[in-house]
Residue, then its C-alpha position, 0 to 999 in steps of 0.5 A: m808372422s806378427t801377433i795381433e798384439s804386435l800389430l795392434t801396438r804398432g797401429i796404436e802408435a802410428f794412430g797417436a802419431a797421425r799417421y793414419d794410412e799406416a795405422r789403417g793398414l795395421y788395423a785392417e790386419v788385426l781385423r782380418r784375424d779378429p773381425s770384432h777387435g773392439i780397438a781396431n774397429y773403433h780406430t778404423g771408424l775414427i779414420a773413416g770419419l776424418a776421411g768423410d766416409h761417415d757410414r763406414a766410420i759408424e759401422h766400425i765404431r758400432r763394432g768397437i763398442a760392441g767389442n768393448v772398446p775401453e773408450p767412453k768417448a766412443h759413444y760421443n764420436l758415435g753421436t756426432l756422426l749420427h748427428q751429422r747424418g741427421r739420424y737425431n734419435e740415434a745420435r740422442q741416445a749415443y749422447l745420453r749413453t756418453l753422460t751416463l759414462m762421463p757426467g758433465y761432459v760438456n760436448a755431449l750436453s752442448n750436441l744433445a741440446d741441438v738434437e733436442y732443438k731440432f726435435g722442437n724440445l725447446g725447453r730441454a734443449e735450453e736445459y742442456a745448453r745451460k748446463a754446458v755453459s755453466l760447466a765450461p763458461a768458455f765454450f763458445m759454441a754452446h753459448n751459441n746453441l743457447g742463443n739459437i734455442l732462446k731466439d726461437q722462443g722469442r727471447y731476443t734479449e736473452s739470445a742476444e746476450s748468449y751471442r755476445q757471450a759466444m763472441q767474447h770468447r771467440p770474437d772470430y766465430a762467424p755463426a755467433n756474429s751473424n746470429l746476433l744480428l738475426s736476433l736484434g733484427y727480430d726484436m722490435r724494441i731494439d734501437p736501430a743505432i744499435y742494430f746498425d752499429e753491430h752490422k757495421k762491426y760484423g763488416e769489419r770483422f769479416s768483409c762480407e754480408p752475414v749469414a745465419g749460423n746453425a745450431v751445430d758447429k761444422s768445423p772439422d775439429r769439432r766433427l770428431r773428437i778423438g779422445y780430447v774434447s766440441 
């Protein structure tokens, strides 16, 4: 009969190789014998999150944290899942815990900026977003977040610059492109020729009408960062 240690070793190997069904089965056996096991719960939660089962993912990641899983990003991944479920206060606490364990972790800073944005705390949101872009100038989603925060304060020249920074680092990032048009459209001081030129560029890039992007990016690779980086 396999020991918990051998099951865990095989589970970690399968998880690292993205053989998630195999890993899920091995971790299930570990948890049958030890329901509070930290790593088995945490990895089971990540697999559930990748499968879109966010409630189950939250439950298992919380059990993993309670089981002292040796992974600071567990709090970030928990925060991201809570964020997606609209549980913003809980997400905020998870991101703050992440930053206690990993000061300067730009993904947590950027997501925390969005949580504060959703609560209407624009000054605090701007502070977190600016810190994120100062630590990671190429982090295009953080520039987009900052642009949204500035736009909602009526600071359209600054917001347009933030969207352009996002586009400089990721030209095909549609939310920043469409948000730039939205910001230029709000700015009554802008030369209409500039607006129509940007609208033309958008059409050339995406061959469709612009749709304003949300502050939080929805791409799958941002949804759960399993030990890599947004």
